[in-house]
Backbone bond lengths (Angstrom), bond angles and torsions (degrees), N, CA, C in turn:
res aa  C-N    CA-C-N  psi(-1)  N-CA   C-N-CA  omega(-1)  CA-C   N-CA-C  phi
1 X - - - 1.458 - - 1.524 108.86 -
2 X 1.331 119.65 84.80 1.473 121.30 178.44 1.530 110.36 -59.73
3 X 1.325 115.55 136.78 1.470 121.45 -173.49 1.517 108.71 -142.46
4 X 1.335 117.17 133.70 1.453 121.36 175.76 1.525 108.16 -133.23
5 X 1.321 116.03 141.69 1.466 120.69 -176.52 1.517 110.05 -140.50
6 X 1.328 116.06 147.25 1.462 122.06 175.47 1.521 108.85 -132.64
7 X 1.339 116.92 126.49 1.464 122.78 -179.86 1.524 109.86 -102.97
8 X 1.322 116.33 124.46 1.453 120.83 175.74 1.535 110.82 -76.28
9 X 1.315 115.83 -37.97 1.459 122.65 178.33 1.530 107.03 -163.05
10 X 1.316 118.27 -163.69 1.463 121.17 -179.08 1.520 112.86 -72.25
11 X 1.327 118.06 -10.19 1.464 121.33 -176.28 1.527 112.81 -104.50
12 X 1.327 118.14 -46.77 1.463 121.19 -170.86 1.523 111.74 -112.65
13 X 1.358 114.83 143.05 1.460 120.62 177.24 1.524 109.85 -153.40
14 X 1.325 115.98 159.00 1.461 124.07 175.54 1.522 108.87 -122.61
15 X 1.331 116.73 151.34 1.455 119.24 176.93 1.520 110.14 -150.40
16 X 1.319 114.90 163.50 1.466 122.12 177.72 1.522 108.03 -143.39
17 X 1.336 116.23 139.02 1.458 122.77 -177.92 1.525 109.32 -134.65
18 X 1.344 116.20 137.16 1.460 120.71 175.30 1.534 108.55 -129.93
19 X 1.350 118.50 95.04 1.459 120.52 177.34 1.530 110.55 -67.27
20 X 1.331 115.57 137.67 1.463 121.91 177.02 1.524 107.96 -130.50
21 X 1.327 116.63 124.83 1.460 121.72 178.20 1.524 108.69 -89.02
22 X 1.344 116.98 103.31 1.454 120.94 -178.05 1.525 111.75 -69.42
23 X 1.334 115.87 -32.50 1.469 120.09 176.57 1.515 107.35 -149.92
24 X 1.326 116.33 127.15 1.464 120.24 -175.30 1.517 109.83 -149.86
25 X 1.330 116.46 131.36 1.454 121.03 173.73 1.523 108.77 -87.22
26 X 1.316 116.60 122.90 1.461 122.23 -177.53 1.521 109.87 -123.55
27 X 1.318 115.15 159.95 1.459 120.26 176.97 1.530 110.63 -64.02
28 X 1.304 116.40 140.17 1.456 121.15 176.83 1.529 110.06 -63.68
29 X 1.335 117.75 144.64 1.461 121.90 179.66 1.515 112.01 -87.35
30 X 1.305 117.85 -7.10 1.464 119.34 -179.84 1.531 110.76 -69.34
31 X 1.334 115.75 145.72 1.463 120.11 -178.62 1.515 111.54 -66.49
32 X 1.324 117.55 -36.20 1.468 121.40 -179.60 1.525 109.33 -132.73
33 X 1.342 117.66 72.37 1.463 119.59 -179.19 1.524 111.30 -69.02
34 X 1.303 116.28 151.85 1.457 120.31 176.14 1.521 109.35 -69.50
35 X 1.352 117.79 159.05 1.474 119.71 -179.16 1.524 113.27 -55.94
36 X 1.333 118.23 -26.97 1.455 121.18 -179.44 1.530 112.70 -88.28
37 X 1.317 117.46 -1.44 1.466 120.14 -173.77 1.521 112.69 -126.07
38 X 1.328 118.41 26.41 1.464 120.05 177.40 1.527 110.86 -68.92
39 X 1.340 116.71 -31.47 1.451 121.23 178.95 1.518 109.30 -114.28
40 X 1.333 115.64 136.71 1.457 121.07 178.08 1.526 108.35 -126.39
41 X 1.326 115.98 148.89 1.464 121.62 -179.26 1.519 110.07 -83.41
42 X 1.324 115.99 132.03 1.457 122.05 175.28 1.516 108.02 -124.34
43 X 1.327 117.19 135.03 1.457 121.70 -174.67 1.528 110.95 -122.44
44 X 1.337 115.52 141.98 1.457 121.25 175.36 1.511 114.83 64.77
45 X 1.334 117.75 37.37 1.464 120.98 -178.78 1.529 110.38 -93.31
46 X 1.345 117.87 121.68 1.470 119.75 178.65 1.520 111.66 -82.19
47 X 1.310 115.68 153.20 1.462 122.10 170.45 1.531 107.97 -102.91
48 X 1.317 117.00 -171.15 1.468 120.44 -179.92 1.525 110.58 -70.30
49 X 1.334 116.12 138.00 1.452 120.19 173.54 1.531 109.01 -72.90
50 X 1.325 116.51 140.92 1.464 122.22 -174.84 1.527 109.44 -119.23
51 X 1.327 116.47 125.71 1.460 122.21 174.84 1.527 108.49 -108.35
52 X 1.325 116.41 133.37 1.457 120.20 -178.17 1.516 112.74 -130.88
53 X 1.322 115.68 145.98 1.459 122.03 171.86 1.519 107.57 -121.84
54 X 1.337 116.80 127.19 1.451 122.20 -173.40 1.520 110.83 -120.81
55 X 1.318 115.03 144.32 1.463 121.47 173.16 1.520 107.50 -138.57
56 X 1.331 116.84 129.03 1.458 120.23 179.83 1.528 110.57 -125.30
57 X 1.334 113.33 141.31 1.455 120.78 -176.27 1.525 108.51 -133.32
58 X 1.325 115.78 156.62 1.462 119.94 -176.68 1.535 110.50 -130.48
59 X 1.339 116.89 61.93 1.466 118.70 175.38 1.526 109.58 -72.79
60 X 1.325 117.28 117.25 1.465 120.66 -176.49 1.529 110.59 -56.88
61 X 1.343 117.18 136.53 1.474 127.41 2.00 1.528 112.69 -98.56
62 X 1.358 119.15 15.41 1.457 122.36 -174.58 1.521 111.98 -95.90
63 X 1.327 114.65 163.19 1.451 122.68 165.87 1.530 106.67 -118.71
64 X 1.335 116.77 131.18 1.473 121.03 -174.76 1.521 109.81 -130.92
65 X 1.349 116.07 133.27 1.458 121.03 176.84 1.519 109.46 -134.81
66 X 1.323 116.59 131.80 1.465 121.68 175.79 1.520 108.16 -115.85
67 X 1.335 116.26 134.80 1.464 122.24 -179.05 1.515 109.78 -127.18
68 X 1.320 116.33 126.43 1.460 122.45 173.33 1.520 107.74 -109.89
69 X 1.331 117.28 123.69 1.459 121.22 -175.11 1.525 110.49 -128.34
70 X 1.330 115.85 145.51 1.462 122.37 174.25 1.521 108.21 -134.03
71 X 1.332 116.77 153.12 1.454 121.27 177.75 1.524 110.52 -115.14
72 X 1.317 115.02 150.30 1.461 122.12 168.98 1.524 107.16 -107.22
73 X 1.333 119.14 135.44 1.473 121.79 -172.53 1.531 112.95 -75.41
74 X 1.341 116.10 72.20 1.466 121.44 179.23 1.525 112.42 -98.34
75 X 1.334 117.71 -5.29 1.456 121.44 -174.63 1.517 113.61 -77.37
76 X 1.312 115.14 168.76 1.463 123.12 -179.84 1.528 108.99 -82.57
77 X 1.332 116.72 104.67 1.467 120.88 -178.77 1.527 112.08 -67.45
78 X 1.318 117.54 -29.65 1.457 120.41 -174.89 1.522 112.34 -64.55
79 X 1.338 117.04 -22.88 1.457 119.79 -178.91 1.529 111.87 -120.49
80 X 1.316 116.56 28.12 1.456 120.68 171.42 1.510 115.37 73.35
81 X 1.335 119.48 19.92 1.457 121.65 -179.42 1.524 112.49 -93.82
82 X 1.326 117.27 -1.69 1.461 121.18 178.76 1.524 108.80 -158.95
83 X 1.332 116.18 151.61 1.466 119.72 173.09 1.524 111.39 -102.43
84 X 1.326 116.72 6.12 1.456 120.35 176.71 1.505 114.94 74.10
85 X 1.337 118.14 15.25 1.468 122.07 -177.70 1.528 110.13 -127.12
86 X 1.318 116.03 157.13 1.463 121.58 168.05 1.523 107.51 -76.79
87 X 1.331 118.11 126.90 1.468 122.13 -178.48 1.522 109.95 -124.73
88 X 1.335 115.83 167.36 1.468 120.24 -176.61 1.518 110.52 -142.29
89 X 1.332 114.88 164.05 1.462 121.22 173.16 1.524 108.90 -159.12
90 X 1.329 115.78 144.02 1.465 122.38 174.61 1.520 107.48 -125.12
91 X 1.335 116.04 124.80 1.461 120.50 -175.66 1.526 110.46 -126.14
92 X 1.346 115.90 137.15 1.467 122.70 177.78 1.522 109.21 -113.68
93 X 1.324 116.05 125.97 1.465 121.80 -176.18 1.532 109.12 -119.15
94 X 1.337 116.66 124.84 1.459 122.84 178.47 1.526 108.98 -121.12
95 X 1.328 116.73 140.39 1.462 119.95 173.21 1.532 110.32 -153.90
96 X 1.332 113.97 157.21 1.455 120.42 177.41 1.522 108.57 -146.05
97 X 1.324 116.31 135.06 1.464 120.90 -175.87 1.518 111.17 -95.96
98 X 1.329 115.01 136.20 1.460 123.28 172.08 1.528 106.56 -123.86
99 X 1.326 116.04 85.28 1.459 121.95 -174.10 1.523 110.75 56.98
100 X 1.323 117.97 -111.61 1.466 120.25 -176.49 1.530 113.07 -84.63
101 X 1.319 118.04 -13.28 1.466 121.69 -175.93 1.527 110.36 -106.69
102 X 1.347 115.68 130.67 1.461 121.21 179.07 1.524 109.62 -127.42
103 X 1.336 118.71 98.00 1.475 120.35 172.84 1.522 110.31 -67.66
104 X 1.344 116.33 149.25 1.464 119.61 179.60 1.521 110.45 -144.68
105 X 1.329 114.46 154.81 1.465 122.18 -177.50 1.524 108.41 -141.72
106 X 1.351 116.59 138.05 1.458 121.15 176.67 1.531 109.75 -129.62
107 X 1.337 115.23 136.98 1.459 122.79 177.54 1.521 107.49 -133.67
108 X 1.339 117.18 130.67 1.452 118.40 -177.88 1.511 112.62 -152.53
109 X 1.337 114.39 169.43 1.464 121.53 177.95 1.524 107.53 -147.64
110 X 1.344 115.86 145.20 1.458 120.52 -179.89 1.509 110.45 -167.97
111 X 1.353 115.45 -161.62 1.463 118.79 -179.33 1.529 113.15 -135.46
112 X 1.357 117.75 19.99 1.454 119.84 177.22 1.523 110.23 -157.01
113 X 1.338 116.51 140.11 1.462 121.03 176.76 1.520 112.08 -69.99
114 X 1.342 118.14 -16.17 1.457 121.39 179.60 1.526 112.47 -59.14
115 X 1.339 116.82 -27.57 1.457 120.99 -175.38 1.520 112.64 -102.50
116 X 1.326 117.56 7.39 1.460 121.74 -179.20 1.527 108.71 -110.52
117 X 1.332 116.91 128.35 1.467 120.83 179.52 1.524 111.06 48.66
118 X 1.325 116.06 62.78 1.460 120.01 -174.14 1.524 113.15 -63.50
119 X 1.331 117.29 -16.18 1.463 119.29 177.50 1.523 111.93 -71.56
120 X 1.338 117.47 -17.73 1.467 121.21 -178.13 1.521 109.60 -88.79
121 X 1.326 116.36 125.76 1.456 121.28 178.03 1.516 109.79 -82.14
122 X 1.335 116.60 128.34 1.457 121.77 179.05 1.522 109.90 -120.91
123 X 1.317 117.33 153.67 1.453 121.78 176.95 1.520 110.63 -98.99
124 X 1.320 117.63 18.67 1.458 122.27 -179.71 1.517 108.93 -152.26
125 X 1.321 116.55 170.03 1.453 122.12 168.45 1.518 107.45 -135.01
126 X 1.328 117.21 150.30 1.458 120.50 -175.74 1.518 110.34 -118.41
127 X 1.339 115.17 160.97 1.455 122.78 175.80 1.520 107.73 -137.22
128 X 1.329 116.78 123.33 1.456 121.68 -178.65 1.518 110.15 148.12
129 X 1.335 118.09 152.73 1.466 121.03 -176.72 1.519 112.59 -64.32
130 X 1.320 115.64 134.96 1.462 120.19 178.33 1.524 109.93 -151.40
131 X 1.327 115.02 153.97 1.455 122.90 173.68 1.518 107.94 -110.18
132 X 1.313 117.00 152.85 1.463 119.94 179.01 1.525 110.21 -142.90
133 X 1.325 114.72 147.13 1.463 122.21 -175.20 1.534 109.54 -138.46
134 X 1.315 116.08 146.04 1.461 121.95 173.35 1.522 109.02 -142.62
135 X 1.317 115.74 140.16 1.455 120.73 174.60 1.527 107.47 -137.47
136 X 1.318 116.79 137.00 1.460 119.15 -177.25 1.511 111.59 -174.05
137 X 1.328 115.58 -156.27 1.460 120.60 -175.91 1.523 109.97 -156.31
138 X 1.327 114.81 160.34 1.465 123.52 170.95 1.522 107.08 -120.45
139 X 1.321 116.63 129.53 1.455 121.96 179.88 1.526 108.70 -117.13
140 X 1.344 116.10 116.41 1.460 120.73 177.87 1.526 109.41 -78.65
141 X 1.333 115.91 126.14 1.454 121.85 -179.77 1.529 109.79 -103.30
142 X 1.308 117.17 -167.37 1.457 121.43 -178.32 1.523 110.87 -75.88
143 X 1.334 115.59 152.27 1.462 123.67 173.54 1.532 113.05 58.45
144 X 1.324 116.50 34.71 1.455 120.67 174.95 1.509 115.56 82.29
145 X 1.320 118.36 -0.34 1.468 120.77 178.06 1.530 110.02 -75.69
146 X 1.328 116.79 157.02 1.461 121.03 -179.82 1.517 109.80 -147.86
147 X 1.323 115.16 150.46 1.470 122.57 177.44 1.517 108.42 -123.99
148 X 1.341 116.73 136.79 1.454 122.00 177.60 1.524 110.18 -123.46
149 X 1.317 115.22 138.69 1.453 121.16 175.60 1.514 109.77 -139.63
150 X 1.340 117.01 138.54 1.458 119.65 -179.86 1.518 110.95 -157.47
151 X 1.331 114.22 155.97 1.458 122.52 173.64 1.521 107.70 -111.38
152 X 1.337 116.07 144.72 1.460 119.27 -177.07 1.524 111.14 -132.72
153 X 1.325 114.28 155.85 1.466 122.37 176.72 1.527 108.47 -140.00
154 X 1.330 116.24 126.97 1.462 122.65 174.35 1.521 107.21 -112.96
155 X 1.338 116.50 110.77 1.464 121.30 -167.85 1.533 111.08 -118.27
156 X 1.334 119.30 111.81 1.461 121.40 176.08 1.529 110.92 -64.32
157 X 1.329 117.04 142.26 1.463 121.39 178.42 1.527 109.95 -126.04
158 X 1.323 116.84 24.90 1.461 122.63 178.49 1.515 109.99 -179.03
159 X 1.309 116.78 -174.24 1.458 121.52 -179.72 1.526 110.49 -62.32
160 X 1.318 115.62 139.76 1.450 122.08 -175.80 1.529 111.39 -124.03
161 X 1.332 115.48 153.58 1.453 122.83 170.21 1.527 108.24 -128.58
162 X 1.331 116.33 131.15 1.456 122.65 176.87 1.528 107.70 -106.50
163 X 1.338 116.08 123.97 1.461 121.22 178.48 1.527 108.54 -103.44
164 X 1.331 116.05 116.45 1.452 121.21 178.72 1.516 110.86 -113.02
165 X 1.334 115.89 -163.63 1.460 121.45 179.61 1.530 109.70 -60.32
166 X 1.321 116.67 157.85 1.456 120.85 -171.09 1.519 112.83 -95.50
167 X 1.311 115.08 159.43 1.454 123.85 169.00 1.525 107.16 -121.28
168 X 1.320 116.76 121.38 1.461 121.87 -178.33 1.529 110.73 54.42
169 X 1.374 115.02 45.04 1.464 123.00 176.33 1.534 113.24 63.64
170 X 1.301 117.67 22.86 1.452 122.09 174.04 1.513 108.52 -124.65
171 X 1.339 116.41 123.60 1.460 120.71 -174.46 1.520 111.46 -60.60
172 X 1.329 116.52 138.08 1.454 121.67 174.02 1.521 108.54 -74.49
173 X 1.329 117.56 123.55 1.462 122.17 -176.43 1.522 109.59 -118.85
174 X 1.340 115.60 128.92 1.455 121.96 175.97 1.520 107.54 -114.42
175 X 1.332 117.16 129.35 1.465 121.27 -177.38 1.525 110.59 -112.66
176 X 1.328 116.21 151.22 1.454 121.27 177.83 1.515 110.01 160.59
177 X 1.334 116.80 173.74 1.457 121.02 -177.31 1.525 112.45 -84.94
178 X 1.342 117.95 -29.94 1.466 119.91 -173.83 1.527 113.32 -119.91
179 X 1.334 118.04 14.45 1.461 119.33 -173.12 1.527 113.19 -69.58
180 X 1.328 118.50 -19.75 1.462 120.26 -179.32 1.532 112.77 -103.58
181 X 1.330 118.06 10.35 1.463 119.68 179.47 1.526 110.53 -68.63
182 X 1.320 115.53 141.57 1.464 120.66 179.45 1.524 108.55 -154.19
183 X 1.317 116.80 148.57 1.453 121.99 174.16 1.519 109.01 -156.60
184 X 1.326 116.36 157.37 1.456 119.50 -178.42 1.514 111.80 169.60
185 X 1.339 115.06 -154.40 1.461 121.74 -174.61 1.526 110.03 -132.56
186 X 1.331 115.65 148.64 1.464 122.60 177.74 1.526 108.11 -132.16
187 X 1.330 117.04 137.77 1.463 120.78 174.78 1.522 108.84 -140.93
188 X 1.321 116.29 148.90 1.461 120.53 179.56 1.519 109.66 -151.01
189 X 1.327 115.83 153.63 1.461 123.19 179.58 1.521 108.22 -133.66
190 X 1.334 117.17 124.75 1.463 123.00 178.17 1.529 109.30 -114.28
191 X 1.329 115.92 128.07 1.460 121.72 -179.30 1.528 108.53 -128.02
192 X 1.334 119.25 109.24 1.473 120.52 178.07 1.529 110.47 -73.46
193 X 1.318 115.50 134.79 1.469 120.44 178.32 1.526 111.53 -111.91
194 X 1.333 118.00 -12.63 1.458 123.04 173.92 1.526 107.76 -160.66
195 X 1.316 116.97 -177.55 1.468 120.04 -178.93 1.522 111.78 -62.68
196 X 1.326 117.34 -31.19 1.460 120.45 -173.41 1.520 114.24 -116.75
197 X 1.312 118.50 4.03 1.464 120.73 -175.95 1.520 110.63 -130.92
198 X 1.336 115.84 132.49 1.457 122.45 178.60 1.526 109.00 -131.61
199 X 1.323 116.54 133.49 1.448 121.52 173.09 1.526 108.41 -92.77
200 X 1.342 116.15 132.70 1.464 121.11 -175.65 1.522 110.45 -128.52
201 X 1.321 115.45 135.25 1.448 121.81 172.42 1.519 109.20 -118.13
202 X 1.340 116.52 143.58 1.464 120.72 -171.95 1.524 109.36 -142.16
203 X 1.346 115.84 139.49 1.464 120.49 176.78 1.529 109.08 -146.51
204 X 1.332 116.70 135.08 1.464 121.10 175.50 1.517 109.39 -135.22
205 X 1.322 115.55 148.42 1.461 122.27 178.94 1.522 108.95 -133.81
206 X 1.329 117.35 123.43 1.457 122.67 177.09 1.525 109.16 -94.88
207 X 1.326 116.20 119.12 1.462 120.21 179.28 1.521 111.02 -70.71
208 X 1.329 116.94 -37.79 1.464 120.01 -175.74 1.528 112.21 -78.95
209 X 1.338 116.23 -43.55 1.461 120.01 -178.04 1.520 113.10 -88.18
210 X 1.344 116.48 -11.40 1.462 122.26 179.40 1.526 111.72 57.14
211 X 1.317 115.54 47.32 1.455 121.18 177.81 1.525 109.61 -120.57
212 X 1.325 115.94 151.97 1.457 123.24 177.93 1.523 108.66 -128.00
213 X 1.328 115.95 137.53 1.458 121.70 178.78 1.519 108.35 -132.08
214 X 1.332 116.66 130.02 1.458 121.94 177.42 1.524 108.65 -130.14
215 X 1.324 116.44 145.66 1.464 120.38 -179.54 1.518 109.73 -149.78
216 X 1.322 115.20 152.20 1.460 122.94 174.97 1.514 107.01 -136.57
217 X 1.332 117.35 126.21 1.465 118.96 -176.99 1.518 110.53 -142.60
218 X 1.333 114.21 164.29 1.459 122.02 175.38 1.512 107.65 -115.42
219 X 1.305 116.74 123.57 1.459 121.78 -177.02 1.519 109.44 -108.75
220 X 1.317 115.71 120.37 1.459 120.93 178.19 1.523 108.73 -108.68
221 X 1.328 115.28 89.71 1.448 120.62 -176.30 1.511 108.65 -155.19
222 X 1.315 116.77 140.98 1.462 119.65 178.04 1.513 110.85 -79.44
223 X 1.334 117.57 -13.83 1.467 120.34 179.02 1.515 108.76 -102.86
224 X 1.315 118.10 -115.17 1.460 120.55 -179.84 1.509 109.76 -128.21
225 X 1.331 115.72 161.18 1.440 121.04 -176.52 1.520 109.78 -94.12
226 X 1.338 118.61 139.58 1.453 122.99 178.90 1.513 108.37 -117.45
């Protein structure tokens, strides 16, 4: 996930992200695939580029950050990585520290699931108004390690379209009011092993979609990993 950011000062910053799937199993586009060919390997597929503007404030005793994000439709529509539209999202993040424990809350609104819980890998993208919420905590452990846990809800507030893998180069579209609803839990553990390297473990569970995602990565960055 290549990421670039520019900070004007301690309050305002801009960033851009272009996710690229180096290896991804996707649904076959054939109308009647054989039982052994339902999934096909796709390599080097880009998703939508994301531009964000961030502002963070520290009114005692809270920390507050607002992020406005928009996407450009650069993703592969044939495999559900883009809906072919410019989309937006506005997210409000609140947190307060109590020594080692930091509760946090997020409230947002937008028109695409691509910009909600970007850490969660989805096999589709949606288009339509939705609200999203997250509540959780950060727990500082020994030697700079930290654990995060949170529950999330993605709630449609209008008609939705789900764009999935294509048939005959035309994206499969599912319409309805609740087709993009999702909720579940996310947890992660970060363990620094040097000044510039952090080992990270990640797990998410979707209650509605009944999917589980786990990941382990090494982050070499003096700031934070995205």
